[in-house]
N, CA, C and O atoms as a GROMACS GRO file, in nm:
protein
  576
    1MET      N    1   0.675   2.803   5.579
    1MET     CA    2   0.638   2.913   5.494
    1MET      C    3   0.686   2.890   5.350
    1MET      O    4   0.613   2.917   5.254
    2VAL      N    5   0.808   2.839   5.336
    2VAL     CA    6   0.863   2.813   5.203
    2VAL      C    7   0.780   2.704   5.133
    2VAL      O    8   0.756   2.712   5.013
    3ILE      N    9   0.738   2.605   5.208
    3ILE     CA   10   0.658   2.496   5.150
    3ILE      C   11   0.524   2.550   5.103
    3ILE      O   12   0.475   2.510   4.997
    4ALA      N   13   0.464   2.639   5.180
    4ALA     CA   14   0.336   2.697   5.142
    4ALA      C   15   0.350   2.782   5.015
    4ALA      O   16   0.263   2.778   4.928
    5ALA      N   17   0.459   2.859   5.004
    5ALA     CA   18   0.483   2.941   4.886
    5ALA      C   19   0.506   2.852   4.762
    5ALA      O   20   0.458   2.883   4.653
    6ALA      N   21   0.580   2.743   4.781
    6ALA     CA   22   0.605   2.651   4.670
    6ALA      C   23   0.475   2.584   4.626
    6ALA      O   24   0.450   2.568   4.507
    7LEU      N   25   0.393   2.545   4.722
    7LEU     CA   26   0.266   2.483   4.691
    7LEU      C   27   0.173   2.580   4.620
    7LEU      O   28   0.107   2.543   4.523
    8LEU      N   29   0.167   2.704   4.666
    8LEU     CA   30   0.085   2.806   4.602
    8LEU      C   31   0.134   2.835   4.461
    8LEU      O   32   0.053   2.850   4.369
    9THR      N   33   0.264   2.844   4.443
    9THR     CA   34   0.322   2.867   4.310
    9THR      C   35   0.288   2.750   4.217
    9THR      O   36   0.255   2.772   4.100
   10THR      N   37   0.297   2.628   4.266
   10THR     CA   38   0.266   2.510   4.186
   10THR      C   39   0.119   2.512   4.144
   10THR      O   40   0.087   2.481   4.029
   11LEU      N   41   0.031   2.546   4.235
   11LEU     CA   42  -0.110   2.553   4.203
   11LEU      C   43  -0.140   2.661   4.099
   11LEU      O   44  -0.221   2.639   4.009
   12ILE      N   45  -0.076   2.774   4.111
   12ILE     CA   46  -0.097   2.883   4.014
   12ILE      C   47  -0.048   2.841   3.876
   12ILE      O   48  -0.116   2.864   3.776
   13VAL      N   49   0.069   2.780   3.870
   13VAL     CA   50   0.125   2.735   3.741
   13VAL      C   51   0.034   2.628   3.681
   13VAL      O   52   0.009   2.628   3.560
   14PHE      N   53  -0.014   2.536   3.764
   14PHE     CA   54  -0.104   2.432   3.715
   14PHE      C   55  -0.233   2.493   3.662
   14PHE      O   56  -0.283   2.450   3.557
   15ALA      N   57  -0.289   2.589   3.730
   15ALA     CA   58  -0.413   2.653   3.687
   15ALA      C   59  -0.394   2.725   3.554
   15ALA      O   60  -0.481   2.718   3.467
   16ILE      N   61  -0.283   2.793   3.538
   16ILE     CA   62  -0.254   2.862   3.412
   16ILE      C   63  -0.238   2.761   3.298
   16ILE      O   64  -0.292   2.781   3.189
   17ALA      N   65  -0.164   2.652   3.323
   17ALA     CA   66  -0.143   2.550   3.221
   17ALA      C   67  -0.274   2.482   3.184
   17ALA      O   68  -0.301   2.459   3.066
   18ALA      N   69  -0.356   2.450   3.284
   18ALA     CA   70  -0.484   2.384   3.257
   18ALA      C   71  -0.575   2.477   3.177
   18ALA      O   72  -0.646   2.432   3.086
   19GLY      N   73  -0.574   2.606   3.210
   19GLY     CA   74  -0.654   2.702   3.135
   19GLY      C   75  -0.608   2.712   2.990
   19GLY      O   76  -0.691   2.718   2.899
   20ALA      N   77  -0.477   2.715   2.968
   20ALA     CA   78  -0.424   2.726   2.832
   20ALA      C   79  -0.455   2.601   2.751
   20ALA      O   80  -0.496   2.610   2.635
   21VAL      N   81  -0.437   2.484   2.810
   21VAL     CA   82  -0.466   2.359   2.741
   21VAL      C   83  -0.615   2.348   2.711
   21VAL      O   84  -0.654   2.306   2.602
   22GLY      N   85  -0.698   2.385   2.806
   22GLY     CA   86  -0.843   2.381   2.785
   22GLY      C   87  -0.887   2.475   2.675
   22GLY      O   88  -0.973   2.439   2.593
   23ARG      N   89  -0.830   2.594   2.671
   23ARG     CA   90  -0.865   2.691   2.566
   23ARG      C   91  -0.825   2.638   2.428
   23ARG      O   92  -0.904   2.646   2.334
   24GLU      N   93  -0.705   2.584   2.416
   24GLU     CA   94  -0.660   2.529   2.288
   24GLU      C   95  -0.743   2.409   2.245
   24GLU      O   96  -0.775   2.394   2.127
   25ALA      N   97  -0.779   2.324   2.340
   25ALA     CA   98  -0.863   2.208   2.308
   25ALA      C   99  -1.000   2.254   2.257
   25ALA      O  100  -1.054   2.197   2.163
   26HIS      N  101  -1.053   2.358   2.319
   26HIS     CA  102  -1.182   2.411   2.275
   26HIS      C  103  -1.171   2.470   2.134
   26HIS      O  104  -1.261   2.450   2.051
   27LEU      N  105  -1.062   2.542   2.106
   27LEU     CA  106  -1.043   2.600   1.973
   27LEU      C  107  -1.028   2.490   1.867
   27LEU      O  108  -1.085   2.501   1.759
   28LEU      N  109  -0.951   2.386   1.898
   28LEU     CA  110  -0.932   2.276   1.803
   28LEU      C  111  -1.061   2.197   1.783
   28LEU      O  112  -1.085   2.145   1.674
   29ASP      N  113  -1.142   2.188   1.886
   29ASP     CA  114  -1.268   2.116   1.875
   29ASP      C  115  -1.365   2.188   1.781
   29ASP      O  116  -1.450   2.124   1.718
   30ALA      N  117  -1.353   2.318   1.771
   30ALA     CA  118  -1.443   2.397   1.685
   30ALA      C  119  -1.406   2.386   1.537
   30ALA      O  120  -1.488   2.416   1.451
   31VAL      N  121  -1.284   2.343   1.507
   31VAL     CA  122  -1.238   2.333   1.369
   31VAL      C  123  -1.263   2.190   1.320
   31VAL      O  124  -1.215   2.095   1.381
   32PRO      N  125  -1.338   2.173   1.209
   32PRO     CA  126  -1.364   2.037   1.160
   32PRO      C  127  -1.234   1.973   1.110
   32PRO      O  128  -1.146   2.041   1.056
   33ALA      N  129  -1.225   1.843   1.128
   33ALA     CA  130  -1.108   1.769   1.082
   33ALA      C  131  -1.103   1.769   0.930
   33ALA      O  132  -1.206   1.757   0.863
   34ARG      N  133  -0.983   1.783   0.875
   34ARG     CA  134  -0.967   1.779   0.730
   34ARG      C  135  -0.968   1.635   0.684
   34ARG      O  136  -0.901   1.550   0.743
   35PRO      N  137  -1.045   1.606   0.579
   35PRO     CA  138  -1.046   1.468   0.529
   35PRO      C  139  -0.912   1.432   0.467
   35PRO      O  140  -0.852   1.512   0.395
   36VAL      N  141  -0.867   1.314   0.494
   36VAL     CA  142  -0.741   1.265   0.439
   36VAL      C  143  -0.770   1.139   0.359
   36VAL      O  144  -0.827   1.043   0.410
   37PHE      N  145  -0.731   1.142   0.233
   37PHE     CA  146  -0.754   1.028   0.145
   37PHE      C  147  -0.632   0.939   0.145
   37PHE      O  148  -0.523   0.981   0.105
   38ASP      N  149  -0.649   0.817   0.190
   38ASP     CA  150  -0.544   0.715   0.189
   38ASP      C  151  -0.585   0.611   0.084
   38ASP      O  152  -0.683   0.539   0.106
   39PRO      N  153  -0.512   0.600  -0.028
   39PRO     CA  154  -0.554   0.508  -0.135
   39PRO      C  155  -0.567   0.363  -0.089
   39PRO      O  156  -0.659   0.293  -0.133
   40ASP      N  157  -0.478   0.317  -0.003
   40ASP     CA  158  -0.487   0.178   0.043
   40ASP      C  159  -0.610   0.156   0.130
   40ASP      O  160  -0.681   0.056   0.115
   41GLU      N  161  -0.636   0.250   0.221
   41GLU     CA  162  -0.755   0.241   0.305
   41GLU      C  163  -0.881   0.249   0.221
   41GLU      O  164  -0.977   0.176   0.245
   42ALA      N  165  -0.880   0.338   0.122
   42ALA     CA  166  -0.996   0.353   0.034
   42ALA      C  167  -1.022   0.224  -0.044
   42ALA      O  168  -1.136   0.179  -0.053
   43THR      N  169  -0.918   0.166  -0.098
   43THR     CA  170  -0.933   0.042  -0.176
   43THR      C  171  -0.987  -0.070  -0.089
   43THR      O  172  -1.074  -0.147  -0.133
   44THR      N  173  -0.938  -0.081   0.032
   44THR     CA  174  -0.987  -0.185   0.123
   44THR      C  175  -1.134  -0.162   0.154
   44THR      O  176  -1.214  -0.256   0.150
   45TRP      N  177  -1.171  -0.038   0.185
   45TRP     CA  178  -1.310  -0.006   0.217
   45TRP      C  179  -1.401  -0.035   0.098
   45TRP      O  180  -1.509  -0.093   0.114
   46ILE      N  181  -1.356   0.005  -0.020
   46ILE     CA  182  -1.436  -0.016  -0.141
   46ILE      C  183  -1.452  -0.165  -0.170
   46ILE      O  184  -1.562  -0.211  -0.200
   47ALA      N  185  -1.343  -0.240  -0.160
   47ALA     CA  186  -1.350  -0.384  -0.186
   47ALA      C  187  -1.445  -0.453  -0.090
   47ALA      O  188  -1.514  -0.548  -0.128
   48GLU      N  189  -1.451  -0.406   0.034
   48GLU     CA  190  -1.541  -0.466   0.132
   48GLU      C  191  -1.687  -0.426   0.110
   48GLU      O  192  -1.777  -0.495   0.158
   49ASN      N  193  -1.711  -0.318   0.036
   49ASN     CA  194  -1.847  -0.269   0.017
   49ASN      C  195  -1.900  -0.289  -0.124
   49ASN      O  196  -2.002  -0.231  -0.161
   50LEU      N  197  -1.833  -0.370  -0.204
   50LEU     CA  198  -1.880  -0.399  -0.339
   50LEU      C  199  -1.984  -0.511  -0.336
   50LEU      O  200  -1.983  -0.594  -0.246
   51PRO      N  201  -2.074  -0.512  -0.434
   51PRO     CA  202  -2.169  -0.623  -0.443
   51PRO      C  203  -2.095  -0.755  -0.468
   51PRO      O  204  -1.987  -0.755  -0.526
   52PRO      N  205  -2.153  -0.866  -0.424
   52PRO     CA  206  -2.085  -0.996  -0.440
   52PRO      C  207  -2.048  -1.030  -0.583
   52PRO      O  208  -1.941  -1.087  -0.607
   53GLN      N  209  -2.133  -0.997  -0.680
   53GLN     CA  210  -2.103  -1.030  -0.819
   53GLN      C  211  -1.981  -0.952  -0.869
   53GLN      O  212  -1.907  -1.001  -0.954
   54THR      N  213  -1.960  -0.831  -0.816
   54THR     CA  214  -1.844  -0.752  -0.857
   54THR      C  215  -1.717  -0.806  -0.793
   54THR      O  216  -1.613  -0.816  -0.858
   55THR      N  217  -1.725  -0.840  -0.664
   55THR     CA  218  -1.606  -0.895  -0.598
   55THR      C  219  -1.567  -1.030  -0.657
   55THR      O  220  -1.451  -1.070  -0.649
   56ALA      N  221  -1.664  -1.101  -0.714
   56ALA     CA  222  -1.634  -1.230  -0.777
   56ALA      C  223  -1.560  -1.213  -0.909
   56ALA      O  224  -1.486  -1.302  -0.950
   57SER      N  225  -1.580  -1.098  -0.975
   57SER     CA  226  -1.520  -1.082  -1.107
   57SER      C  227  -1.397  -0.991  -1.109
   57SER      O  228  -1.322  -0.991  -1.207
   58LEU      N  229  -1.375  -0.912  -1.003
   58LEU     CA  230  -1.260  -0.822  -0.999
   58LEU      C  231  -1.161  -0.864  -0.891
   58LEU      O  232  -1.201  -0.905  -0.782
   59SER      N  233  -1.034  -0.853  -0.922
   59SER     CA  234  -0.932  -0.877  -0.820
   59SER      C  235  -0.910  -0.748  -0.740
   59SER      O  236  -0.954  -0.640  -0.780
   60TYR      N  237  -0.840  -0.761  -0.630
   60TYR     CA  238  -0.808  -0.645  -0.548
   60TYR      C  239  -0.722  -0.545  -0.627
   60TYR      O  240  -0.740  -0.424  -0.614
   61VAL      N  241  -0.631  -0.596  -0.709
   61VAL     CA  242  -0.544  -0.511  -0.790
   61VAL      C  243  -0.626  -0.433  -0.893
   61VAL      O  244  -0.598  -0.316  -0.919
   62GLU      N  245  -0.728  -0.497  -0.951
   62GLU     CA  246  -0.814  -0.428  -1.047
   62GLU      C  247  -0.896  -0.318  -0.979
   62GLU      O  248  -0.914  -0.210  -1.035
   63VAL      N  249  -0.944  -0.347  -0.859
   63VAL     CA  250  -1.017  -0.244  -0.783
   63VAL      C  251  -0.924  -0.127  -0.754
   63VAL      O  252  -0.962  -0.011  -0.768
   64GLN      N  253  -0.802  -0.159  -0.714
   64GLN     CA  254  -0.704  -0.054  -0.684
   64GLN      C  255  -0.673   0.028  -0.809
   64GLN      O  256  -0.656   0.150  -0.800
   65SER      N  257  -0.665  -0.035  -0.925
   65SER     CA  258  -0.639   0.037  -1.049
   65SER      C  259  -0.754   0.133  -1.081
   65SER      O  260  -0.730   0.248  -1.119
   66ILE      N  261  -0.878   0.088  -1.065
   66ILE     CA  262  -0.993   0.175  -1.092
   66ILE      C  263  -0.994   0.292  -0.996
   66ILE      O  264  -1.023   0.405  -1.037
   67VAL      N  265  -0.962   0.267  -0.870
   67VAL     CA  266  -0.954   0.377  -0.772
   67VAL      C  267  -0.846   0.476  -0.813
   67VAL      O  268  -0.869   0.597  -0.811
   68ASP      N  269  -0.729   0.426  -0.850
   68ASP     CA  270  -0.620   0.515  -0.890
   68ASP      C  271  -0.657   0.597  -1.013
   68ASP      O  272  -0.631   0.717  -1.017
   69TRP      N  273  -0.718   0.534  -1.112
   69TRP     CA  274  -0.756   0.607  -1.234
   69TRP      C  275  -0.861   0.714  -1.205
   69TRP      O  276  -0.856   0.823  -1.260
   70THR      N  277  -0.955   0.682  -1.118
   70THR     CA  278  -1.061   0.779  -1.087
   70THR      C  279  -1.005   0.896  -1.006
   70THR      O  280  -1.042   1.010  -1.030
   71VAL      N  281  -0.918   0.867  -0.912
   71VAL     CA  282  -0.856   0.976  -0.834
   71VAL      C  283  -0.771   1.063  -0.926
   71VAL      O  284  -0.770   1.186  -0.912
   72GLN      N  285  -0.700   1.001  -1.019
   72GLN     CA  286  -0.622   1.079  -1.115
   72GLN      C  287  -0.713   1.166  -1.202
   72GLN      O  288  -0.680   1.281  -1.231
   73LEU      N  289  -0.828   1.113  -1.242
   73LEU     CA  290  -0.925   1.192  -1.319
   73LEU      C  291  -0.973   1.311  -1.237
   73LEU      O  292  -0.985   1.422  -1.289
   74LEU      N  293  -1.002   1.289  -1.110
   74LEU     CA  294  -1.045   1.399  -1.023
   74LEU      C  295  -0.936   1.506  -1.012
   74LEU      O  296  -0.965   1.626  -1.018
   75ARG      N  297  -0.812   1.463  -0.997
   75ARG     CA  298  -0.701   1.559  -0.989
   75ARG      C  299  -0.683   1.636  -1.118
   75ARG      O  300  -0.660   1.757  -1.117
   76GLU      N  301  -0.694   1.566  -1.231
   76GLU     CA  302  -0.679   1.633  -1.361
   76GLU      C  303  -0.790   1.735  -1.382
   76GLU      O  304  -0.765   1.843  -1.437
   77ASN      N  305  -0.911   1.704  -1.340
   77ASN     CA  306  -1.023   1.794  -1.360
   77ASN      C  307  -1.023   1.911  -1.263
   77ASN      O  308  -1.099   2.006  -1.281
   78ALA      N  309  -0.940   1.906  -1.162
   78ALA     CA  310  -0.934   2.017  -1.067
   78ALA      C  311  -0.878   2.142  -1.133
   78ALA      O  312  -0.896   2.252  -1.080
   79GLY      N  313  -0.811   2.130  -1.246
   79GLY     CA  314  -0.754   2.246  -1.313
   79GLY      C  315  -0.816   2.276  -1.448
   79GLY      O  316  -0.764   2.361  -1.521
   80VAL      N  317  -0.925   2.210  -1.482
   80VAL     CA  318  -0.986   2.235  -1.612
   80VAL      C  319  -1.074   2.359  -1.606
   80VAL      O  320  -1.106   2.410  -1.499
   81VAL      N  321  -1.112   2.403  -1.721
   81VAL     CA  322  -1.202   2.518  -1.731
   81VAL      C  323  -1.344   2.471  -1.701
   81VAL      O  324  -1.388   2.368  -1.753
   82THR      N  325  -1.414   2.546  -1.619
   82THR     CA  326  -1.551   2.510  -1.584
   82THR      C  327  -1.646   2.550  -1.695
   82THR      O  328  -1.605   2.610  -1.794
   83THR      N  329  -1.773   2.516  -1.678
   83THR     CA  330  -1.873   2.551  -1.779
   83THR      C  331  -1.888   2.702  -1.794
   83THR      O  332  -1.934   2.750  -1.898
   84SER      N  333  -1.851   2.777  -1.690
   84SER     CA  334  -1.860   2.923  -1.699
   84SER      C  335  -1.738   2.982  -1.770
   84SER      O  336  -1.733   3.103  -1.792
   85GLY      N  337  -1.640   2.898  -1.804
   85GLY     CA  338  -1.522   2.945  -1.875
   85GLY      C  339  -1.408   2.989  -1.785
   85GLY      O  340  -1.309   3.046  -1.832
   86GLU      N  341  -1.421   2.964  -1.655
   86GLU     CA  342  -1.318   3.004  -1.561
   86GLU      C  343  -1.245   2.883  -1.507
   86GLU      O  344  -1.300   2.773  -1.501
   87VAL      N  345  -1.120   2.904  -1.469
   87VAL     CA  346  -1.043   2.798  -1.405
   87VAL      C  347  -1.078   2.800  -1.257
   87VAL      O  348  -1.072   2.905  -1.194
   88PRO      N  349  -1.116   2.685  -1.200
   88PRO     CA  350  -1.156   2.684  -1.059
   88PRO      C  351  -1.040   2.717  -0.966
   88PRO      O  352  -0.926   2.677  -0.991
   89ASP      N  353  -1.069   2.790  -0.859
   89ASP     CA  354  -0.970   2.818  -0.756
   89ASP      C  355  -0.952   2.694  -0.671
   89ASP      O  356  -1.033   2.602  -0.674
   90ALA      N  357  -0.843   2.693  -0.593
   90ALA     CA  358  -0.821   2.583  -0.501
   90ALA      C  359  -0.938   2.578  -0.403
   90ALA      O  360  -0.976   2.681  -0.348
   91GLY      N  361  -0.992   2.462  -0.382
   91GLY     CA  362  -1.104   2.446  -0.292
   91GLY      C  363  -1.239   2.468  -0.356
   91GLY      O  364  -1.342   2.443  -0.293
   92GLU      N  365  -1.242   2.514  -0.481
   92GLU     CA  366  -1.369   2.535  -0.550
   92GLU      C  367  -1.421   2.400  -0.598
   92GLU      O  368  -1.344   2.309  -0.626
   93ALA      N  369  -1.551   2.389  -0.606
   93ALA     CA  370  -1.614   2.263  -0.645
   93ALA      C  371  -1.576   2.225  -0.788
   93ALA      O  372  -1.580   2.308  -0.879
   94VAL      N  373  -1.542   2.100  -0.806
   94VAL     CA  374  -1.514   2.043  -0.937
   94VAL      C  375  -1.610   1.926  -0.953
   94VAL      O  376  -1.619   1.841  -0.865
   95VAL      N  377  -1.681   1.922  -1.064
   95VAL     CA  378  -1.781   1.819  -1.084
   95VAL      C  379  -1.727   1.714  -1.180
   95VAL      O  380  -1.689   1.745  -1.294
   96VAL      N  381  -1.724   1.591  -1.134
   96VAL     CA  382  -1.690   1.476  -1.218
   96VAL      C  383  -1.803   1.377  -1.195
   96VAL      O  384  -1.823   1.329  -1.083
   97ASP      N  385  -1.876   1.346  -1.300
   97ASP     CA  386  -1.988   1.256  -1.282
   97ASP      C  387  -1.944   1.110  -1.293
   97ASP      O  388  -1.834   1.080  -1.340
   98GLU      N  389  -2.031   1.023  -1.248
   98GLU     CA  390  -2.002   0.881  -1.244
   98GLU      C  391  -1.978   0.825  -1.384
   98GLU      O  392  -1.889   0.742  -1.403
   99ALA      N  393  -2.056   0.871  -1.481
   99ALA     CA  394  -2.044   0.819  -1.618
   99ALA      C  395  -1.906   0.848  -1.677
   99ALA      O  396  -1.846   0.762  -1.742
  100SER      N  397  -1.856   0.970  -1.655
  100SER     CA  398  -1.724   1.003  -1.710
  100SER      C  399  -1.613   0.927  -1.638
  100SER      O  400  -1.513   0.889  -1.700
  101ALA      N  401  -1.630   0.903  -1.508
  101ALA     CA  402  -1.530   0.826  -1.434
  101ALA      C  403  -1.530   0.680  -1.479
  101ALA      O  404  -1.424   0.619  -1.489
  102VAL      N  405  -1.648   0.624  -1.506
  102VAL     CA  406  -1.657   0.486  -1.553
  102VAL      C  407  -1.596   0.475  -1.693
  102VAL      O  408  -1.519   0.382  -1.720
  103ALA      N  409  -1.630   0.569  -1.780
  103ALA     CA  410  -1.574   0.567  -1.916
  103ALA      C  411  -1.423   0.579  -1.912
  103ALA      O  412  -1.353   0.513  -1.989
  104ASN      N  413  -1.372   0.663  -1.823
  104ASN     CA  414  -1.227   0.679  -1.807
  104ASN      C  415  -1.164   0.547  -1.764
  104ASN      O  416  -1.061   0.507  -1.818
  105ALA      N  417  -1.224   0.479  -1.666
  105ALA     CA  418  -1.168   0.353  -1.616
  105ALA      C  419  -1.168   0.246  -1.725
  105ALA      O  420  -1.070   0.173  -1.741
  106VAL      N  421  -1.278   0.236  -1.799
  106VAL     CA  422  -1.287   0.135  -1.905
  106VAL      C  423  -1.185   0.163  -2.015
  106VAL      O  424  -1.121   0.070  -2.065
  107SER      N  425  -1.169   0.290  -2.052
  107SER     CA  426  -1.072   0.322  -2.158
  107SER      C  427  -0.929   0.303  -2.109
  107SER      O  428  -0.843   0.259  -2.186
  108ARG      N  429  -0.901   0.334  -1.984
  108ARG     CA  430  -0.766   0.313  -1.930
  108ARG      C  431  -0.733   0.164  -1.923
  108ARG      O  432  -0.621   0.123  -1.952
  109ALA      N  433  -0.832   0.082  -1.885
  109ALA     CA  434  -0.810  -0.063  -1.881
  109ALA      C  435  -0.784  -0.116  -2.022
  109ALA      O  436  -0.696  -0.199  -2.042
  110ALA      N  437  -0.862  -0.068  -2.119
  110ALA     CA  438  -0.844  -0.112  -2.258
  110ALA      C  439  -0.706  -0.072  -2.309
  110ALA      O  440  -0.643  -0.147  -2.383
  111ALA      N  441  -0.660   0.047  -2.270
  111ALA     CA  442  -0.528   0.094  -2.314
  111ALA      C  443  -0.417   0.005  -2.258
  111ALA      O  444  -0.310  -0.006  -2.317
  112GLU      N  445  -0.443  -0.058  -2.143
  112GLU     CA  446  -0.345  -0.149  -2.083
  112GLU      C  447  -0.368  -0.294  -2.125
  112GLU      O  448  -0.302  -0.385  -2.076
  113GLY      N  449  -0.463  -0.314  -2.217
  113GLY     CA  450  -0.491  -0.448  -2.267
  113GLY      C  451  -0.574  -0.533  -2.173
  113GLY      O  452  -0.575  -0.655  -2.184
  114ARG      N  453  -0.646  -0.468  -2.081
  114ARG     CA  454  -0.730  -0.541  -1.986
  114ARG      C  455  -0.877  -0.525  -2.025
  114ARG      O  456  -0.917  -0.423  -2.080
  115MET      N  457  -0.954  -0.627  -1.995
  115MET     CA  458  -1.099  -0.623  -2.019
  115MET      C  459  -1.166  -0.582  -1.888
  115MET      O  460  -1.147  -0.647  -1.785
  116LEU      N  461  -1.245  -0.476  -1.894
  116LEU     CA  462  -1.316  -0.430  -1.775
  116LEU      C  463  -1.464  -0.416  -1.809
  116LEU      O  464  -1.500  -0.341  -1.900
  117VAL      N  465  -1.547  -0.486  -1.738
  117VAL     CA  466  -1.692  -0.481  -1.759
  117VAL      C  467  -1.742  -0.348  -1.703
  117VAL      O  468  -1.706  -0.308  -1.593
  118ILE      N  469  -1.827  -0.281  -1.780
  118ILE     CA  470  -1.877  -0.149  -1.741
  118ILE      C  471  -1.949  -0.153  -1.608
  118ILE      O  472  -1.933  -0.063  -1.525
  119ASP      N  473  -2.030  -0.256  -1.584
  119ASP     CA  474  -2.104  -0.265  -1.458
  119ASP      C  475  -2.009  -0.278  -1.339
  119ASP      O  476  -2.035  -0.221  -1.232
  120ASP      N  477  -1.899  -0.353  -1.356
  120ASP     CA  478  -1.801  -0.365  -1.248
  120ASP      C  479  -1.734  -0.230  -1.220
  120ASP      O  480  -1.718  -0.191  -1.105
  121ALA      N  481  -1.696  -0.161  -1.327
  121ALA     CA  482  -1.634  -0.030  -1.311
  121ALA      C  483  -1.732   0.067  -1.244
  121ALA      O  484  -1.692   0.146  -1.158
  122ARG      N  485  -1.859   0.060  -1.281
  122ARG     CA  486  -1.961   0.148  -1.222
  122ARG      C  487  -1.975   0.121  -1.072
  122ARG      O  488  -1.987   0.214  -0.993
  123ASP      N  489  -1.973  -0.007  -1.034
  123ASP     CA  490  -1.983  -0.041  -0.892
  123ASP      C  491  -1.865   0.013  -0.812
  123ASP      O  492  -1.883   0.065  -0.702
  124VAL      N  493  -1.744   0.001  -0.867
  124VAL     CA  494  -1.624   0.050  -0.798
  124VAL      C  495  -1.627   0.202  -0.788
  124VAL      O  496  -1.597   0.258  -0.683
  125VAL      N  497  -1.662   0.270  -0.897
  125VAL     CA  498  -1.667   0.416  -0.896
  125VAL      C  499  -1.773   0.466  -0.798
  125VAL      O  500  -1.750   0.562  -0.724
  126ALA      N  501  -1.889   0.401  -0.797
  126ALA     CA  502  -1.994   0.440  -0.703
  126ALA      C  503  -1.948   0.420  -0.559
  126ALA      O  504  -1.975   0.503  -0.472
  127ALA      N  505  -1.879   0.310  -0.534
  127ALA     CA  506  -1.827   0.285  -0.399
  127ALA      C  507  -1.719   0.387  -0.362
  127ALA      O  508  -1.711   0.429  -0.247
  128LEU      N  509  -1.636   0.425  -0.459
  128LEU     CA  510  -1.534   0.528  -0.434
  128LEU      C  511  -1.600   0.661  -0.398
  128LEU      O  512  -1.558   0.727  -0.303
  129PHE      N  513  -1.700   0.700  -0.474
  129PHE     CA  514  -1.770   0.825  -0.444
  129PHE      C  515  -1.838   0.818  -0.307
  129PHE      O  516  -1.840   0.916  -0.233
  130ALA      N  517  -1.892   0.701  -0.272
  130ALA     CA  518  -1.952   0.683  -0.139
  130ALA      C  519  -1.846   0.695  -0.030
  130ALA      O  520  -1.870   0.754   0.075
  131TYR      N  521  -1.727   0.639  -0.056
  131TYR     CA  522  -1.617   0.649   0.040
  131TYR      C  523  -1.575   0.795   0.058
  131TYR      O  524  -1.555   0.840   0.170
  132LEU      N  525  -1.561   0.867  -0.053
  132LEU     CA  526  -1.521   1.008  -0.044
  132LEU      C  527  -1.625   1.089   0.033
  132LEU      O  528  -1.590   1.180   0.109
  133GLU      N  529  -1.751   1.056   0.014
  133GLU     CA  530  -1.855   1.125   0.089
  133GLU      C  531  -1.849   1.087   0.237
  133GLU      O  532  -1.872   1.171   0.324
  134THR      N  533  -1.820   0.961   0.266
  134THR     CA  534  -1.811   0.913   0.403
  134THR      C  535  -1.701   0.984   0.481
  134THR      O  536  -1.720   1.020   0.597
  135ILE      N  537  -1.586   1.005   0.418
  135ILE     CA  538  -1.476   1.072   0.489
  135ILE      C  539  -1.488   1.223   0.484
  135ILE      O  540  -1.407   1.294   0.544
  136GLY      N  541  -1.589   1.274   0.414
  136GLY     CA  542  -1.611   1.418   0.409
  136GLY      C  543  -1.529   1.491   0.305
  136GLY      O  544  -1.509   1.612   0.315
  137ALA      N  545  -1.480   1.419   0.204
  137ALA     CA  546  -1.395   1.480   0.102
  137ALA      C  547  -1.475   1.540  -0.012
  137ALA      O  548  -1.421   1.618  -0.091
  138VAL      N  549  -1.602   1.506  -0.022
  138VAL     CA  550  -1.687   1.562  -0.130
  138VAL      C  551  -1.814   1.614  -0.069
  138VAL      O  552  -1.854   1.578   0.041
  139GLY      N  553  -1.876   1.700  -0.146
  139GLY     CA  554  -2.003   1.757  -0.103
  139GLY      C  555  -2.119   1.679  -0.160
  139GLY      O  556  -2.102   1.568  -0.210
  140PRO      N  557  -2.237   1.736  -0.150
  140PRO     CA  558  -2.356   1.668  -0.202
  140PRO      C  559  -2.355   1.664  -0.353
  140PRO      O  560  -2.273   1.728  -0.418
  141VAL      N  561  -2.446   1.587  -0.409
  141VAL     CA  562  -2.460   1.575  -0.554
  141VAL      C  563  -2.497   1.712  -0.610
  141VAL      O  564  -2.584   1.780  -0.557
  142ALA      N  565  -2.430   1.751  -0.717
  142ALA     CA  566  -2.452   1.882  -0.778
  142ALA      C  567  -2.582   1.884  -0.856
  142ALA      O  568  -2.625   1.782  -0.910
  143ASP      N  569  -2.644   2.001  -0.859
  143ASP     CA  570  -2.764   2.019  -0.942
  143ASP      C  571  -2.723   2.025  -1.088
  143ASP      O  572  -2.609   2.057  -1.120
  144ASP      N  573  -2.818   1.995  -1.176
  144ASP     CA  574  -2.791   2.007  -1.319
  144ASP      C  575  -2.780   2.152  -1.351
  144ASP      O  576  -2.758   2.188  -1.467
   0.00000   0.00000   0.00000
């Protein structure tokens, strides 16, 4: 009799635990994963997805510098005043176009005494934006 009671108690506890774990798994499955930006992973992905002529002219360190400068530009623009004259809230869309990111990278390289070809910078910035879209960190292209 004691063995039967212990077995019944074990089954009840297991059923309750399985139900709780299943419910939590279902709730977590409904919530989309938050994108996480890892600069090293991003740089590796970008370097692997650049056109051959760009990889021939840029070193890995230069690609990493362009990625860092562009991410810094994105962070700086997260607090600027929008075209409507308002400061964006956290999570609100911030628009940084490819041309401004390329110009930023070229000017930052020049400030450090480095020569950066605009086409190479454009390829890296485009690949960075593609990477951000791939991991779900950015939305679609904004309308004019």
